[in-house]
N, C-alpha and C positions, 0 to 999 in steps of 0.2 A: 720631634718625631711623633707622629700619631700612634696611639695604642691600637691594639688589635680590634677592639670594639668599634673605634671610630672608622677604621678602614673597612670593616665589614658593613657598617652602617652606610658608608658612601657607596659601596658595591651594590648593596641591596636597593638603595635608592635609585641608582643608575638602571638596574635591571627592571625595577617596577615602573620607572618613568618610561623606558623604551617599550616595555610590554604593553602599557596602557596606550601609548601612541600607536602601536601596531594594531591593537584591537580596534582603535577608532578608524583605521583605514577602511574597515569593512563598511562603515557608515558613509564613507566618501565614494564608494563604488557606484557607478551608474551605467546607463546604456552605452556611454562612450567606451567603457572597458569591453563590453561584449562586442561592440562594433569593431574595436581594434583586434580582438582575438579572431573574429571571423574574417577580417580583412587579411591578417597574416596567414591564416589557414588556407584561404582561397588564392593567395598570391603565388605567382610563378617565380618570384624573386627571393632574395635572401633578406635577412633582418640585419641592418647596419645599426649598431648601438654606439652612441657617441656621448661624450661629456667632457668636462674639464675638472681638474683638481681631484677631490675625493670622489666626485661623481664619475670620473673616468675610471677610478678603481672599481667602483660598483659596476660600471659598464663591462669591464673585462670579465668579471665573475658572471654577469648575466649572459654574456656571449658563450662562456663555457657551459653553462646550464642548458642554454638553447641547443647547442651543438650536440651535447650528450643525450638529449631527449628528442632528437629527430627534427629540430628546426634549424636549418642552416643559418649561421650568423657570423658576422665579422665585426671586430672592434675597430673604431676609427676615432682617434683623439681629436677633439674639437679644434684645438690649436693647430695641429698638423693638417687638418682638413682644409683649412683656408690657405695652406701653403703647399698644396699639391695632392694631398691624400684624398681630396674630394673625388678623384678619379676612381676610387674604389666603388663608388655608388653607381650601379648599373640601372638600366631602364626600369626594370620591374621591382627593384629593391624598395624596402620600407625602412625608414630611418626612425629609430627610437632615440630621442634626444633627452638627456637627463640633466636637470639643473634645478637646484633648490630655489634660487631666486628667479630664474628664467629671464634674467636681464643682463647677464655678463656680456662684455664686448664681443667675445668670440661667438656666442650664440646669436647675437644681433647681426653679425656678418654672415654666419653659416646658414641660418634658417632661410633667408631670401634666395640664397644660391641653390639650396635643395629644392625649394618650391619652383624655381625657374626651370628646373629639370623635370618638373611634374611628378616628383616622388612624394609619396604621402609621409607625413610626419606624425609620430606618436610622441606626445610630450609627457614626461614624468617630472612634474614640478610641484613645489609646495605653494606656488603663487599663480593661481589660475588667471589673474588679471595681468600677468607679466607679458612681455613681448612674445616669449615662447608660447605661453598659454593661449594667447589670442590668435597666434598664427598657425597653431597646430591643427591637423585634421582630426586628431583624437586626443583628448585630454585626460590623463590619469592624475588625479589629485593626490599628492604625497605630503599634504600639509601636516606639520607637527607643531604643537603649541610651544615647545622649547627644546633646546638641545640638552643632553645630559651633562655637557660641560657646564661647570658652575658659572662660567662667564657668558654662557649662552652663545659661544662663538665657534668652538671646534665642531665640525660636522660629526655628529654621533647619532642622535636619534633620527635625524633627517636622512642619513645614508642608510640606516637600518630600514627605514620606511621604503626607500627606493629599492633596496634589495628584495624586500618582501613582495613588492608589486611585481618585480621581475620574475620572482618565483611563481607568483600567482599566474602570470601570463604563460610561463613555461608549462606549468601543470595543466592548465586548461587546454593548451595546444597538444600536449602529449595524449590527453584523454580523447580529444577530437581525432587524433591520428590513429587511435587504437594501439598506441605504443606499448609493447609487451616486454617482459623480462628477456626474451630472446633478442629483441631489438637492442635492449640495453647492453647485453653481452656483446653484440656485434660492434658497438661503439666503444666498448671497454675491454678489449681482448687481453690487455696486458696487466690489468689490475686484479686484485683479489676478488673484488665483487664480480667482475666479468668471469673469472675462472670458476666461481661457484655456479655460474649459470651455463657454462658450456663444457667444462672439463669432464671427461668421462673416465670410467674405470680403465678402459682400454688404453687411454693416454698414460695412466699411472704405471701399468704393468710392463710396458714395452721394453724397458731397460732392466727389469728385474730378472733374477735367475728363476728357475722353475724346480724347486726342491720337491722330490717325490720318492717314495719307497713303496714296496709291496708289503702286505700284511705279514708275510712269512719271513721278511728280512730280519736279520739279527739286530738287536738294539745297538750294537757297535756300529753297524752300517747306518742306522738312523742318526746316531751322534755325528758321524762323519758328514752325512748329507746336510744336516742342519748347520754344522760348522762351516762347510765349504760354500754353501749358498748364502750364508750370512743374512738370513731374514728371520732367524729365531723360530723357524717353524718348518715343517714339511707336511705335505699331503700324503695320505696313504691311499693308493689307488689300486684298482683291479686291472685285468688284462686289457680292458676297453677304455682305459683312462678315466673311468668313473670314480668319484671320490667315495671311499668307504670309511675314512677317518682322518684325524689330524693329530699331530704330535708337536708340541711346542717345547721350547727350551725349559719352560717351567715344569712340564711333565717329566723331562729328564731329571731335573733337580729333585723332584718329589720321589721319583723312583730310586735315585741314589741314596736318599735319606732313609729308605726302607730296606734296601738290599744292596749287596755288593756283587751278587752272583748274576751279573748282567749277561754272561755268556749263555745262560739258559733261557733268556727272554727274547721274544720277537716283538715286532711293531704292534701286532695284534694284542699283546699283553698290556700295553701301556697307552694305546691310542684312545682318543675320544671318538665315539661313533656318531656324534651329532654335531658336526662342525657347522659354524655359520658360513654361508656362502653368499655371493652376489654375482649377478649377471655381468658379463664383460661390457655390455652396452649401457649399464646403469650410470647415472650421474655420480661424479666423485663425492658430492655432498651426501648422497645416499650411503656410500661406504663409510663416510665420517659418522653419520647418524648411527649406523649399525655398530661401529666400534665403540662409540660413546655409550650407547644404550646397553651394551653387553659388557662394558668394562674390559675390552680386549684391545690388543695392539695390532693384530693381523686378521685378515679375512681371506678365505680362498675364493678364487674367481672361476666361474664356469661359463661355457659358451651356450649357444642355443640348444644343443642336444645334451646339455648337462655334463659335458666332458670338462676335465680340469685343465685350465689354461694359464693360471698364474696366481700371484699373491699380492695383495695390497697391504702395505705396512703403514702404520701411523706416520712414520717418518716421511713417506711419500707425500702425504697430505700437508705436512708441515713445510716440506721443501717447496711446494707449490703455493704456499701462503694461504691455504684454505682453512687450516686449523688455527 
């Protein structure tokens, strides 16, 4: 069994070998890459990404990246393509074909079929002189000197190179499309990333109680309000629903450590008169920033005319997966 130093040495060697191969890809880029990007951008069709073996795995990730960044894409396994799935390829679609050798039997059967339908082919291959390389309309050279596998057999460095070229295509296309964070949120509505981009304070407070007291209310009433509304806080408001202060459960504890004569106290005696507030239409991440920057767990919410409309608790943000 190898010792820790030997294992770390192998890991570092793998990482450095692959990173050097990736860096060299920049030297292999040429006008064929820019032509491919522009062709996809100006096309009315989708991007069909195909491959076999480990290249097929890379193709599925590439499709996911394209779709999430504004380029419609579909995965088609090269083996299944020649057994019926070729029907996925429509008239204006572009096919990205991924193959390290560019000479696998499936590729040799598939490429002529695609070309006979007059669809353009973008090849990602480490062998420009291969069947795929010579028959593609656009050639992206993914050559690597060797695999990270010590036997130079298992696809490791080569598949990483394919993946990086796919990312380069996707990023170039999203920049051409002017793809924004709002667009990203539209395609990722269920994930934490998307929620950070679209979720608003109004979405967080709609199911929360609305704890509030008047400045003249007795502290006993304040305690009941905080306890019943279960947000650990209450706003102190005037007759027009404008906020004049805030009382937290921490304020209650500090009060009780100083006096037991609570019947003589009102909300005005223990409230903070400078509460942090946030607009109801603000983004949820803005609420999170305010909570973190001020080391607090609740913030009062106001509407456009500064009336009190709710409370955001840190737990609301945690529940939505934003924190």
